[in-house]
BAFI-3210 file (N, C-alpha, C; in Angstrom, 3 decimals, decimal comma, padded with zeros to 6 digits):
// residues 309
n [1|2|3|4|5|6|7|8|9|10|11|12|13|14|15|16|17|18|19|20|21|22|23|24|25|26|27|28|29|30|31|32|33|34|35|36|37|38|39|40|41|42|43|44|45|46|47|48|49|50|51|52|53|54|55|56|57|58|59|60|61|62|63|64|65|66|67|68|69|70|71|72|73|74|75|76|77|78|79|80|81|82|83|84|85|86|87|88|89|90|91|92|93|94|95|96|97|98|99|100|101|102|103|104|105|106|107|108|109|110|111|112|113|114|115|116|117|118|119|120|121|122|123|124|125|126|127|128|129|130|131|132|133|134|135|136|137|138|139|140|141|142|143|144|145|146|147|148|149|150|151|152|153|154|155|156|157|158|159|160|161|162|163|164|165|166|167|168|169|170|171|172|173|174|175|176|177|178|179|180|181|182|183|184|185|186|187|188|189|190|191|192|193|194|195|196|197|198|199|200|201|202|203|204|205|206|207|208|209|210|211|212|213|214|215|216|217|218|219|220|221|222|223|224|225|226|227|228|229|230|231|232|233|234|235|236|237|238|239|240|241|242|243|244|245|246|247|248|249|250|251|252|253|254|255|256|257|258|259|260|261|262|263|264|265|266|267|268|269|270|271|272|273|274|275|276|277|278|279|280|281|282|283|284|285|286|287|288|289|290|291|292|293|294|295|296|297|298|299|300|301|302|303|304|305|306|307|308|309]
n.u [015,769|014,471|011,571|008,752|009,553|008,445|007,504|006,919|005,219|004,589|002,997|002,187|-000,607|-000,514|-000,599|-001,038|000,369|-000,774|-002,319|-000,777|001,252|001,530|001,886|004,108|004,662|004,130|002,917|003,476|001,254|-000,239|-001,965|-002,408|-001,559|-001,005|000,800|001,204|003,470|004,197|006,288|005,577|005,647|006,395|004,204|001,728|-000,996|-002,136|-004,575|-005,805|-007,404|-008,604|-010,238|-010,312|-011,724|-011,614|-013,586|-013,324|-011,032|-008,841|-008,347|-006,103|-003,697|-003,595|-003,668|-002,533|-000,415|000,507|001,330|003,278|005,561|006,204|007,194|009,249|010,952|011,506|012,502|015,247|015,832|015,208|013,404|010,017|008,297|005,660|003,233|001,960|-000,725|-001,392|-003,418|-003,873|-006,097|-005,710|-005,548|-007,941|-009,407|-009,566|-009,941|-008,263|-005,863|-003,702|-004,157|-003,124|-000,746|000,167|-000,128|001,333|003,840|003,995|004,054|006,828|008,338|007,998|009,006|011,710|012,289|011,613|013,519|015,959|019,527|020,133|019,604|020,484|018,758|018,694|017,636|017,245|016,847|014,656|012,723|012,756|011,539|009,075|007,987|007,901|005,917|003,773|003,587|003,829|006,253|005,092|003,086|004,608|007,134|006,538|005,499|007,456|009,576|008,658|007,615|007,831|007,989|009,685|009,332|010,699|011,587|014,526|017,506|018,735|016,581|013,336|013,906|014,138|013,832|013,540|011,991|011,698|008,823|007,643|006,937|004,658|002,686|-000,146|-001,784|-005,319|-007,541|-010,478|-012,834|-014,841|-018,055|-018,003|-016,629|-013,499|-012,088|-008,852|-008,030|-010,244|-010,411|-007,972|-008,365|-009,986|-008,360|-006,916|-005,048|-003,335|-002,359|-002,455|000,134|000,111|-001,407|000,411|002,735|001,707|001,299|003,988|005,097|003,475|004,082|006,729|006,686|005,057|006,891|008,305|006,402|005,535|007,519|008,986|007,571|004,556|002,452|002,133|000,675|-002,118|-002,052|-000,204|-001,261|-002,821|-004,181|-004,153|-003,809|-005,193|-007,443|-009,866|-010,375|-011,166|-013,383|-015,725|-016,735|-016,546|-018,475|-019,240|-016,653|-015,411|-016,917|-016,681|-014,020|-013,567|-015,559|-013,852|-011,404|-012,666|-012,870|-010,214|-008,743|-006,150|-006,877|-007,207|-007,995|-007,305|-004,563|-006,083|-008,569|-011,481|-011,171|-010,515|-007,707|-006,446|-004,238|-003,336|-002,616|-001,775|-002,785|-005,111|-006,068|-006,369|-009,244|-010,746|-011,506|-012,365|-015,037|-015,642|-016,401|-017,967|-020,398|-020,665|-020,340|-022,492|-022,933|-022,101|-018,952|-016,061|-013,669|-010,174|-007,557|-004,598|-001,112|001,989|003,629|006,743|008,723|008,104|007,675|008,159|009,818|010,480|011,825|009,269|009,753|012,189|011,765|011,142|012,421]
n.v [004,828|001,865|000,478|-001,407|-002,541|-004,631|-004,516|-006,223|-005,707|-006,249|-005,352|-005,297|-005,214|-002,392|-001,804|000,878|002,545|000,910|001,111|002,635|003,703|005,936|007,452|006,236|003,594|000,699|-002,440|-004,823|-006,881|-009,901|-009,264|-008,303|-006,106|-006,003|-005,404|-004,777|-003,273|-001,377|000,045|002,491|004,352|007,443|009,977|008,125|006,493|003,573|002,374|-000,229|-001,398|-003,935|-005,143|-004,201|-001,179|-000,247|000,963|003,451|004,711|006,713|006,861|008,121|010,721|011,795|009,234|007,614|005,911|006,193|009,046|008,628|007,306|009,181|010,981|009,631|009,646|012,314|013,275|011,966|013,118|012,151|011,242|010,534|008,161|006,667|004,743|001,783|000,133|-002,360|-002,976|-005,323|-005,388|-006,031|-005,104|-003,666|-000,814|002,749|001,565|001,891|000,170|001,004|001,573|003,699|004,063|001,876|002,268|004,314|003,023|001,012|002,398|003,634|001,227|000,505|002,079|002,253|-000,382|000,055|001,595|000,186|-000,608|001,794|003,781|003,624|002,489|002,916|001,907|003,951|005,841|004,989|005,249|008,276|008,993|007,681|008,824|011,577|011,930|010,674|011,711|010,932|008,608|006,246|004,003|003,519|002,549|000,015|-001,034|-000,862|-002,424|-004,711|-006,781|-005,530|-002,131|000,574|003,969|007,253|010,702|012,063|014,408|013,444|013,112|010,834|008,138|004,170|001,287|-001,941|-004,721|-008,142|-010,126|-012,032|-015,307|-016,211|-014,446|-013,321|-011,928|-010,700|-009,166|-007,248|-006,192|-003,906|-002,666|-000,038|002,974|005,265|008,391|009,504|011,788|013,145|011,631|012,299|015,246|015,240|014,922|016,363|019,486|019,597|017,595|016,051|015,966|013,350|012,031|011,560|010,566|008,195|007,086|006,878|005,094|002,664|002,510|001,870|-000,718|-002,176|-002,807|-004,584|-006,311|-007,529|-008,649|-010,184|-010,813|-011,732|-011,933|-009,727|-007,963|-007,003|-005,110|-003,620|-002,387|-000,657|003,000|006,588|008,846|008,988|007,301|007,337|010,181|009,672|008,197|009,262|009,618|006,980|004,846|002,123|000,730|001,362|000,669|-002,044|-002,533|-002,075|-004,023|-006,302|-006,205|-005,808|-008,696|-009,606|-009,381|-008,112|-005,708|-003,169|000,196|000,200|001,750|004,619|003,707|002,302|-000,149|-002,782|-003,980|-007,207|-008,398|-011,017|-013,756|-016,361|-018,816|-020,311|-018,340|-016,641|-017,414|-017,310|-014,985|-013,966|-015,042|-013,746|-011,050|-011,642|-012,175|-009,887|-007,827|-005,119|-004,588|-005,596|-007,646|-008,195|-011,119|-011,159|-013,417|-013,207|-013,148|-011,961|-009,885|-010,711|-009,795|-007,317|-004,722|-005,954|-006,309|-006,744|-007,788|-009,075|-011,565|-012,685|-012,413|-011,918|-008,987]
n.w [-029,482|-028,741|-030,396|-029,030|-027,163|-024,366|-021,013|-017,831|-014,836|-011,411|-008,410|-004,961|-002,796|-000,018|003,470|005,356|008,119|010,216|012,637|015,439|013,868|012,334|009,258|008,802|009,117|007,391|005,409|003,208|001,297|-000,020|-002,152|-005,486|-008,239|-011,737|-014,920|-018,136|-020,055|-022,902|-025,181|-027,764|-030,884|-030,547|-028,894|-029,132|-027,373|-025,846|-023,481|-021,347|-019,020|-016,229|-013,500|-010,221|-009,738|-012,416|-013,934|-013,378|-013,998|-015,709|-019,032|-020,675|-020,425|-018,111|-016,478|-013,664|-013,665|-015,938|-015,941|-013,513|-015,202|-017,056|-015,078|-014,123|-016,587|-017,464|-015,120|-015,712|-017,925|-020,381|-023,552|-023,661|-024,872|-026,766|-025,516|-024,567|-022,187|-020,201|-018,013|-014,926|-012,377|-009,210|-006,559|-004,220|-005,008|-003,534|-000,891|001,242|001,057|-000,539|-003,461|-004,869|-004,134|-005,376|-008,039|-008,737|-007,889|-009,742|-012,058|-011,759|-011,709|-014,026|-015,813|-015,035|-015,912|-018,849|-019,423|-018,825|-019,144|-020,240|-018,239|-014,797|-012,098|-008,580|-004,954|-003,568|-005,512|-006,636|-004,477|-003,647|-006,315|-006,489|-003,898|-004,295|-005,958|-004,735|-002,254|000,556|001,893|003,326|001,952|-000,649|000,185|001,205|-000,929|-002,968|-001,663|-000,201|002,420|006,035|006,464|007,771|007,424|006,689|006,165|005,723|006,042|003,590|001,922|001,291|003,027|004,115|006,148|005,586|007,258|008,438|009,008|011,574|011,411|012,696|012,307|010,713|008,398|007,672|005,967|005,691|003,564|002,801|000,671|000,247|-000,371|000,624|000,602|000,567|000,853|002,412|004,584|005,887|006,436|008,211|010,560|013,647|014,126|016,067|018,539|021,950|024,357|025,602|024,238|021,920|023,594|023,933|021,366|020,426|022,248|021,586|018,869|018,851|020,392|018,657|016,571|017,618|018,299|015,584|014,483|016,372|018,882|018,156|020,294|021,562|019,817|020,221|022,215|021,173|018,666|019,388|019,185|019,262|017,728|014,997|014,222|015,850|015,208|012,535|012,768|012,558|009,757|008,562|009,964|010,247|009,838|011,967|014,016|013,490|014,058|016,632|017,832|017,109|018,308|021,389|021,223|021,355|019,229|017,118|015,537|013,096|011,336|007,920|006,402|005,017|005,370|003,961|004,753|006,967|008,960|010,263|012,278|012,997|015,360|014,099|011,816|012,566|014,595|012,790|011,241|013,432|013,908|011,482|011,884|014,008|012,748|010,984|012,600|013,862|012,153|010,694|008,003|004,639|004,444|002,849|003,296|003,260|003,102|003,713|002,792|004,114|001,761|000,830|-001,274|-002,697|-005,449|-008,627|-011,887|-015,123|-018,597|-020,728|-021,911|-020,497|-017,564|-014,100|-012,224]
ca.u [015,125|013,842|009,811|008,205|009,954|007,470|007,964|005,877|005,298|003,674|003,262|001,507|-001,192|-000,201|-001,457|-000,059|-000,011|-000,957|-002,695|-000,048|002,543|000,979|002,724|005,620|004,906|003,726|003,087|003,021|000,431|-000,093|-003,040|-001,400|-001,693|000,013|000,626|002,331|003,814|004,980|006,966|004,928|005,907|005,939|002,678|000,830|-001,075|-003,272|-004,632|-006,469|-007,802|-009,278|-010,253|-010,913|-011,621|-011,397|-014,634|-012,827|-009,583|-008,820|-007,716|-005,907|-002,371|-003,954|-003,677|-001,635|000,786|001,365|002,255|004,430|006,334|006,547|007,909|011,131|011,815|011,689|013,778|016,535|016,144|014,949|012,019|008,992|007,997|004,474|002,868|000,845|-000,689|-002,701|-003,557|-005,201|-006,056|-006,209|-005,911|-009,215|-009,601|-010,396|-010,384|-007,218|-005,035|-002,534|-004,202|-002,674|000,869|000,899|-000,148|002,845|004,962|004,081|004,955|008,155|009,275|007,706|009,840|012,774|012,486|011,858|015,111|017,249|020,631|020,426|019,463|020,330|018,240|018,962|016,713|017,012|016,007|012,878|011,749|012,330|010,823|008,024|007,345|007,408|004,423|002,617|003,676|004,715|006,573|004,607|002,683|005,231|008,076|006,384|004,809|008,691|010,449|007,865|007,681|007,332|008,722|009,799|009,644|011,175|012,193|015,879|018,198|018,841|015,017|012,856|014,613|013,312|014,445|012,838|012,231|011,073|007,785|007,342|006,203|003,164|001,667|-001,249|-002,710|-006,310|-007,962|-011,734|-013,286|-016,350|-018,521|-018,037|-014,855|-013,183|-011,198|-007,435|-007,920|-011,354|-009,802|-006,967|-009,134|-010,553|-007,025|-006,547|-003,987|-002,565|-002,833|-002,062|001,433|-000,078|-001,255|001,990|003,670|001,190|001,733|005,351|005,231|002,824|004,682|008,024|006,137|004,580|007,963|008,583|005,312|005,576|009,044|009,442|006,502|003,165|001,480|002,126|-000,013|-003,238|-001,548|000,961|-001,708|-003,659|-003,899|-005,149|-003,610|-006,102|-008,569|-011,231|-011,090|-012,013|-014,480|-017,248|-016,695|-016,679|-018,949|-019,337|-015,419|-015,029|-017,826|-015,936|-012,669|-013,933|-016,009|-012,711|-010,494|-013,186|-012,907|-009,078|-007,942|-005,167|-007,813|-007,122|-007,855|-006,172|-004,320|-007,110|-009,706|-012,502|-011,111|-009,814|-006,723|-006,404|-002,835|-003,512|-000,970|-001,723|-003,919|-006,692|-006,934|-007,134|-010,345|-011,791|-011,786|-013,582|-016,161|-016,295|-016,709|-019,305|-021,237|-020,627|-020,706|-023,833|-022,690|-021,286|-017,296|-015,161|-012,698|-009,076|-006,892|-003,430|000,485|003,006|004,527|008,616|009,770|007,565|006,978|008,814|009,537|011,342|011,261|008,292|010,202|013,263|011,248|011,241|013,861]
ca.v [004,106|000,744|000,495|-002,705|-003,480|-004,831|-004,891|-006,824|-005,257|-006,722|-004,569|-005,817|-004,086|-001,927|-001,286|001,998|003,132|-000,520|001,337|003,622|004,036|006,912|007,731|005,994|001,932|000,018|-003,583|-005,046|-007,972|-010,658|-008,610|-007,569|-005,352|-006,666|-004,414|-005,117|-001,774|-001,394|000,944|002,652|005,634|008,890|010,241|007,301|005,893|002,838|001,865|-000,924|-001,760|-004,744|-005,445|-003,266|000,567|-000,353|001,848|004,971|005,053|007,355|006,236|009,497|011,103|011,874|008,187|008,022|005,035|007,161|010,058|008,222|006,853|010,417|011,662|009,322|010,100|013,735|013,228|011,496|013,904|011,414|011,642|009,440|007,129|006,166|003,557|000,699|-000,182|-003,479|-003,316|-006,143|-004,373|-006,948|-004,179|-002,828|000,576|003,475|001,011|001,687|-000,663|001,372|001,552|004,759|003,957|000,969|002,669|005,062|002,291|000,649|003,147|003,937|000,051|000,049|003,184|001,586|-001,842|000,378|002,388|-000,423|-000,739|002,935|004,466|002,801|003,314|002,441|001,800|005,632|006,436|004,816|005,515|009,138|009,341|007,305|009,721|012,887|011,633|010,253|012,932|010,595|007,114|005,045|003,233|003,191|001,821|-001,809|-001,649|-001,048|-003,399|-005,796|-006,770|-004,605|-001,232|001,696|004,983|008,717|011,749|013,197|015,035|012,648|012,452|009,763|006,634|003,132|000,109|-003,148|-005,577|-009,160|-010,029|-013,042|-016,301|-016,458|-013,313|-013,890|-010,790|-010,766|-007,647|-006,988|-004,901|-003,292|-002,365|001,477|003,377|006,179|009,254|009,679|013,121|013,269|010,968|013,357|016,570|014,784|014,867|017,592|020,124|019,236|016,356|016,060|015,101|012,336|010,976|011,468|009,618|006,675|006,430|006,582|003,434|001,702|002,274|000,948|-002,135|-002,966|-003,528|-005,823|-007,949|-007,957|-009,097|-011,260|-011,264|-011,570|-012,319|-008,364|-007,287|-006,227|-003,942|-002,848|-001,918|000,495|004,200|007,551|009,765|009,261|006,341|007,860|011,204|009,381|007,159|009,573|009,443|005,384|004,258|000,741|000,651|001,925|-000,523|-003,445|-002,608|-002,212|-005,562|-007,395|-005,835|-006,725|-010,073|-009,737|-009,550|-006,737|-005,024|-001,447|000,585|000,066|003,162|005,637|003,167|001,758|-001,796|-003,195|-005,104|-007,690|-008,906|-012,489|-014,263|-017,359|-018,927|-020,408|-017,074|-015,647|-017,811|-017,264|-013,472|-014,128|-015,443|-012,616|-010,195|-012,276|-012,190|-008,677|-006,751|-004,757|-004,385|-006,842|-007,236|-009,575|-011,702|-011,782|-014,313|-013,012|-013,288|-010,560|-010,095|-010,196|-009,235|-005,990|-004,721|-006,449|-005,636|-007,832|-008,047|-009,865|-012,754|-012,722|-013,067|-010,482|-008,677]
ca.w [-028,765|-029,295|-030,123|-028,883|-025,598|-023,199|-019,405|-017,046|-013,576|-010,323|-007,130|-003,835|-001,939|001,215|004,434|006,129|009,948|011,489|014,263|015,660|013,586|011,253|008,187|009,259|009,126|006,123|005,357|001,823|001,378|-000,948|-003,436|-006,713|-009,504|-012,987|-015,717|-019,312|-020,757|-024,133|-025,935|-028,833|-031,298|-029,482|-028,989|-029,144|-025,871|-025,422|-022,082|-021,025|-017,537|-015,800|-012,136|-009,517|-009,751|-013,954|-014,719|-012,853|-014,062|-016,930|-020,125|-021,366|-020,017|-016,763|-015,851|-012,846|-014,108|-017,345|-015,307|-013,228|-016,080|-017,292|-013,996|-014,422|-017,946|-017,209|-014,032|-016,258|-018,991|-021,700|-024,364|-023,290|-025,605|-026,939|-024,392|-024,220|-021,016|-020,080|-016,271|-014,397|-010,769|-008,042|-005,169|-004,358|-005,142|-002,652|000,463|002,334|000,756|-000,970|-004,781|-005,670|-004,262|-006,041|-009,545|-008,661|-007,972|-011,070|-013,280|-011,509|-011,759|-015,923|-016,482|-014,753|-016,736|-020,305|-019,436|-018,210|-020,150|-020,549|-017,372|-013,781|-010,739|-007,190|-004,102|-003,110|-006,800|-007,016|-003,202|-004,033|-007,378|-005,922|-002,977|-004,966|-006,487|-003,723|-001,283|001,505|001,428|003,952|000,905|-001,875|000,335|001,000|-002,447|-003,732|-001,393|000,236|004,095|007,036|005,945|008,653|006,179|006,750|005,478|006,646|005,019|002,245|001,472|002,045|003,618|004,729|006,527|005,610|008,241|008,232|009,732|012,168|010,415|013,269|011,653|009,798|008,392|007,637|005,527|005,470|002,941|002,666|-000,394|000,275|-000,266|001,574|000,124|001,646|001,076|003,111|005,912|006,470|006,635|009,918|011,479|014,573|013,997|017,300|019,595|023,357|024,678|026,661|023,251|021,357|023,932|023,696|020,540|020,325|022,773|021,164|017,681|019,310|020,791|017,584|015,893|018,248|017,901|014,169|014,348|017,268|019,401|018,007|021,159|021,893|018,945|020,456|022,913|020,256|017,823|019,888|018,514|019,827|016,990|013,863|013,815|016,304|014,527|011,445|012,796|012,086|008,200|008,629|011,248|010,018|010,445|013,555|014,822|013,168|014,793|018,469|018,252|016,799|019,614|022,378|021,148|021,353|018,170|016,911|014,502|012,823|009,943|006,939|005,565|005,329|005,437|005,413|005,191|008,124|008,806|011,463|012,152|013,686|015,743|013,834|010,826|013,453|015,315|011,602|010,991|014,435|014,006|010,664|012,546|014,979|012,176|010,270|013,792|014,320|011,177|010,126|006,534|004,122|003,838|002,064|004,143|002,226|004,048|003,176|003,398|004,021|000,558|000,952|-002,545|-003,248|-006,512|-009,690|-013,304|-016,047|-020,128|-020,697|-022,161|-019,670|-016,001|-013,209|-011,513]
c.u [014,303|012,214|009,518|008,257|009,015|008,280|006,833|005,985|004,265|003,987|002,240|000,901|-000,317|-000,966|-000,539|-000,557|-000,169|-001,290|-001,917|000,941|002,070|001,719|003,968|005,490|003,880|003,554|002,855|002,146|000,123|-001,519|-002,263|-002,238|-000,707|-000,316|002,006|002,294|004,857|005,479|006,183|005,785|005,702|004,799|001,655|000,383|-002,329|-003,531|-005,811|-006,443|-008,863|-009,295|-010,673|-010,682|-011,443|-012,273|-014,138|-011,813|-009,496|-008,008|-006,675|-004,295|-002,620|-003,919|-002,487|-000,236|001,458|001,800|003,412|005,626|006,768|007,403|009,340|011,747|012,105|012,673|015,047|016,955|015,772|013,375|011,137|008,307|006,527|004,046|001,391|000,528|-001,856|-002,611|-004,694|-005,099|-006,569|-006,570|-007,060|-008,839|-010,319|-010,757|-009,272|-006,261|-003,924|-002,653|-003,130|-001,425|000,995|000,586|001,180|003,738|005,221|004,560|006,540|008,982|009,027|008,945|011,402|013,283|012,394|013,151|016,416|018,146|021,030|020,399|019,872|019,442|018,341|017,904|016,252|016,423|014,623|012,112|011,920|011,516|009,218|006,884|007,114|006,230|003,493|002,715|004,148|005,014|005,950|004,007|003,570|006,230|007,939|006,053|006,193|009,333|009,910|008,326|006,979|008,282|008,536|010,031|009,850|011,678|013,271|016,249|018,668|017,971|014,593|014,028|013,575|014,045|013,126|013,046|011,209|010,159|007,852|006,566|004,487|002,304|000,744|-002,333|-004,328|-007,108|-009,935|-012,293|-014,596|-016,589|-018,147|-016,650|-014,650|-011,904|-010,242|-007,794|-009,058|-011,097|-008,798|-007,457|-009,791|-009,586|-007,096|-005,143|-003,014|-002,738|-002,088|-000,589|001,237|-000,399|-000,377|002,747|003,021|001,457|002,980|005,667|004,814|003,612|005,705|007,812|005,763|005,839|008,305|007,657|005,373|006,739|009,697|008,471|005,226|002,023|000,982|001,073|-001,411|-002,858|-000,853|000,175|-002,742|-003,380|-004,696|-004,693|-004,667|-007,247|-009,972|-011,577|-011,640|-013,056|-015,736|-017,610|-016,831|-017,115|-018,767|-017,916|-015,013|-015,720|-017,341|-014,926|-012,936|-014,314|-014,400|-011,850|-011,214|-012,939|-011,634|-008,276|-007,446|-005,867|-007,608|-007,518|-006,919|-005,717|-005,644|-008,660|-010,411|-012,308|-010,515|-009,106|-006,824|-005,024|-002,925|-002,227|-001,134|-002,829|-005,150|-007,226|-007,047|-008,720|-011,361|-012,168|-012,799|-014,665|-016,668|-016,683|-018,120|-020,339|-021,721|-021,091|-022,161|-023,927|-021,867|-019,787|-016,869|-013,726|-011,483|-008,060|-005,461|-002,178|000,953|003,768|005,966|009,175|009,274|007,500|008,181|008,635|010,531|010,841|010,546|008,988|011,581|012,807|011,412|012,441|013,699]
c.v [002,786|000,445|-000,907|-003,396|-003,635|-005,370|-005,516|-006,572|-006,060|-005,910|-005,005|-004,689|-003,734|-001,684|-000,662|002,234|001,993|-000,157|002,870|004,211|005,110|007,640|007,470|004,550|001,408|-001,590|-004,023|-006,769|-008,453|-010,216|-007,987|-006,832|-005,777|-005,653|-004,995|-003,906|-001,956|-000,459|001,285|003,766|006,733|009,613|009,325|006,377|005,205|002,113|001,265|-001,556|-002,690|-004,835|-004,376|-001,898|000,488|000,694|003,423|005,417|005,473|006,636|007,366|009,893|011,426|010,609|008,301|006,984|005,847|008,335|009,699|007,680|008,203|011,082|011,111|009,549|011,413|014,060|012,705|012,105|013,175|011,413|010,090|009,146|006,843|004,933|002,865|-000,264|-001,021|-003,963|-004,259|-005,426|-005,667|-006,165|-003,626|-001,480|001,619|002,417|000,772|000,551|-000,218|001,470|002,414|004,542|002,824|001,327|003,548|004,082|001,458|001,253|003,621|003,070|-000,158|000,914|002,810|000,170|-001,234|001,196|001,379|-000,775|000,762|003,908|003,659|003,546|002,354|002,503|003,374|006,306|006,370|005,257|006,978|009,956|008,939|008,465|011,150|012,962|011,124|011,024|012,389|008,979|006,057|003,680|002,601|002,485|000,197|-001,943|-001,823|-002,438|-004,548|-005,703|-005,464|-003,121|000,145|002,904|006,411|009,707|012,568|014,157|014,709|012,324|011,294|008,436|005,536|002,319|-000,796|-004,251|-006,783|-009,456|-011,712|-013,603|-016,276|-015,110|-013,588|-012,681|-011,317|-009,113|-008,315|-005,622|-004,585|-002,956|-000,799|001,944|004,790|006,924|009,569|011,002|013,634|012,816|011,645|014,738|016,245|015,256|016,305|018,491|020,029|018,135|016,514|015,552|014,148|011,145|010,811|010,285|008,122|006,278|006,129|005,459|002,421|001,230|001,414|-000,346|-002,774|-003,468|-004,712|-007,054|-008,346|-008,760|-010,358|-012,014|-011,063|-011,776|-010,711|-007,618|-006,443|-004,915|-002,722|-002,186|-000,750|001,497|005,208|008,911|009,996|008,372|007,322|009,353|010,967|008,538|007,625|009,591|007,640|004,809|002,557|000,260|000,792|000,950|-001,884|-003,760|-002,907|-003,657|-006,812|-006,923|-006,127|-008,121|-010,482|-009,996|-008,174|-006,121|-003,556|-001,321|000,332|001,106|004,196|004,851|003,004|000,402|-001,752|-004,125|-005,435|-008,368|-010,259|-012,947|-016,074|-017,709|-019,194|-019,389|-016,126|-016,109|-017,420|-015,791|-013,085|-014,455|-014,492|-011,471|-010,508|-011,897|-010,870|-007,242|-006,479|-004,313|-005,576|-006,571|-008,640|-009,737|-011,813|-012,094|-014,084|-013,265|-011,934|-011,316|-009,706|-009,712|-007,731|-006,115|-005,598|-006,161|-006,304|-007,632|-008,933|-011,793|-013,349|-012,962|-011,921|-010,213|-007,625]
c.w [-029,026|-029,459|-030,178|-027,803|-024,908|-021,666|-018,651|-015,465|-012,570|-009,006|-006,163|-003,192|-001,060|002,286|005,368|007,583|010,672|012,580|014,339|014,804|012,036|010,559|008,192|008,516|007,883|005,900|003,786|001,885|000,016|-002,152|-004,541|-007,717|-010,375|-013,983|-016,718|-019,965|-021,902|-024,702|-027,291|-029,678|-030,616|-029,688|-028,987|-027,648|-026,015|-023,946|-022,008|-019,711|-017,398|-014,329|-011,353|-009,977|-011,363|-014,537|-014,345|-013,738|-015,595|-017,701|-021,160|-020,263|-018,743|-015,826|-014,767|-013,094|-015,333|-016,474|-014,244|-014,028|-016,607|-016,311|-014,141|-015,457|-017,886|-016,007|-014,823|-017,371|-020,233|-022,176|-023,927|-024,695|-025,915|-025,570|-024,538|-023,315|-020,835|-018,564|-015,553|-012,575|-009,916|-006,765|-005,318|-004,301|-004,049|-001,352|001,362|002,196|-000,239|-002,689|-005,352|-005,635|-005,095|-007,508|-009,320|-008,783|-009,033|-012,324|-012,846|-011,823|-013,642|-016,304|-016,267|-015,659|-018,380|-020,386|-018,852|-019,621|-020,642|-019,296|-015,899|-012,593|-009,523|-006,164|-003,686|-004,478|-006,663|-005,798|-003,624|-005,115|-006,991|-004,860|-003,486|-005,684|-005,828|-002,494|000,313|001,196|002,181|003,192|000,190|-001,218|000,465|-000,189|-002,950|-003,439|-000,457|001,882|004,933|006,816|007,293|007,730|006,815|006,097|006,473|005,401|003,840|001,496|002,275|001,782|004,026|005,136|006,420|006,919|008,085|009,265|010,438|011,515|011,123|012,896|010,706|009,473|007,433|006,962|005,308|004,616|002,750|001,169|-000,616|000,129|000,619|000,868|001,213|001,939|002,363|004,485|006,520|006,809|008,072|010,904|012,634|014,094|014,883|018,220|020,984|023,611|025,330|025,572|022,291|021,932|023,916|022,726|019,927|021,118|021,879|019,745|018,057|019,490|019,525|016,496|016,272|018,294|016,963|013,965|015,175|018,310|019,459|019,280|021,785|020,844|019,362|021,201|022,033|019,014|018,010|019,253|019,487|018,726|015,750|013,775|014,450|015,561|013,175|011,375|012,197|010,647|007,801|009,631|011,376|010,373|011,942|014,603|014,864|014,268|016,184|018,480|018,083|018,073|020,885|022,418|021,127|020,216|017,532|015,259|014,773|011,672|009,245|006,469|006,238|005,505|004,165|005,415|006,772|008,377|010,324|011,329|013,756|014,083|015,343|012,751|011,597|014,175|014,347|011,504|012,066|014,486|012,467|011,078|013,179|014,137|011,255|011,232|013,905|013,263|010,663|008,147|005,961|003,796|003,464|002,826|002,904|003,185|003,280|003,575|003,350|002,932|001,021|000,063|-002,902|-004,895|-007,581|-011,028|-013,684|-017,467|-019,653|-021,222|-021,101|-017,851|-015,309|-012,815|-010,393]
res [m|p|v|g|r|t|v|e|v|t|v|p|a|t|s|a|n|l|g|p|g|f|d|t|l|g|l|a|l|s|v|y|d|t|l|l|v|t|e|l|p|a|g|e|l|e|i|e|v|a|g|s|g|s|e|e|i|p|r|d|a|s|n|l|v|v|r|s|i|a|h|v|y|a|d|v|d|r|p|l|p|g|l|r|i|a|a|t|n|g|v|p|h|g|r|g|l|g|s|s|g|a|a|v|t|a|g|i|l|a|a|k|g|l|l|a|g|e|v|e|f|d|d|a|d|l|l|r|l|a|t|e|l|e|g|h|p|d|n|v|a|p|a|l|f|g|g|l|t|i|a|w|t|g|e|k|g|p|q|h|k|k|l|l|v|h|r|g|v|s|p|l|v|l|v|p|t|y|t|m|s|t|s|k|a|r|s|l|q|p|p|q|v|s|t|a|d|a|v|f|n|v|s|r|s|a|l|l|i|a|a|l|t|q|s|p|e|l|l|l|d|a|t|a|d|r|l|h|q|d|y|r|a|e|a|m|p|e|t|q|r|l|v|q|a|l|r|r|a|g|f|a|a|v|v|s|g|a|g|p|s|v|l|v|l|a|d|g|p|g|s|r|q|d|a|v|e|v|a|n|a|a|a|d|t|p|w|e|s|l|l|l|a|v|d|v|r|g|g|t|v|g|d|r|a|e|g|s|t]
***
C-alpha cells in the first residue's frame, strides 16, 4: 500500500425533511466541508480541524471521519493505513444542516479515493456504507449525489432518486447561535400519528416534488407539515416562532432537518431578500442569513494533484 497518497474531499451541507418529507427528502446546499486526507504508516493518526465545531471535534480514533474511513476498509477487508486529516468545516455544526452526514460522507469518499485502483465503489455501495453509519439515508443521499433526493430503504437496501430543482427555487438558511441535538429532537416525536395527519403529509410530500421541480409558486402549500415540526417546537421555541412569522408573510419556511436552523425555499432571489427582511424584523434572537444555491454535484473526491471526480 503506498504511503503518502493524498486525496481532497468536498461535501455539501444538506437540509432534510423539507417540511412534510420526514426522513425521506433531502436537499444539497452550497456550503461545504473540505478535507485533505493523506495515508501514513499504519497506526499513525494526525487530525487538524478548523471552522465550525472545531473545538468539540475529537482528534482521535473516535472522530467520525476516521470511523467512516475505517468502516469502508473493514467492509472491503483491507488493512487501515495511518491517516493525516486536515479538515475545514464550512457546514454549521448542530444546526440541522447535516454536519454528521457530511462527516460520514467525507470519510466514505476519502476511503474511495485512497482505495482507487484497488477497489471500485458504485453509487449503491457508497449509499449503503454511509447509511450503515448514519442510520438513515435522507442526509447522506444529497451529500453524496447533490440536488434534491428522495431516499428510501427497500429489499436491496437504501436507495435514492436524484431530481433537478427548478431554477426559480432560491434557498435561504437562517442559522441561530444555539444548537439542537438530533437525538433530542427525535425523542419528542410521538410513537403514533392520526390517519388524517398521515394523509396530510403524504399529499404535501407529493406536491412538494412538483413544487421543487416544476412549480415553485406552490411551495408554501407544499411545505406544510403535521408529523414532526410542531412536536419539536417546545425544544426550540425561537425556531418555531420564526417559521410561523415567515409563513404568515407568505414564505415557504420549514425547520431544517432536526433544527434549529430555518430553511426558506423562496421562489426567486428577490423574494428571498424579502424573507431576510421579514426574519430580521420578526426574530427575537440573532440569526445568520445564508443566501445559498442548490448544490448539484454532491460530494467529490480526487487525488490532490489530479482534481476531483
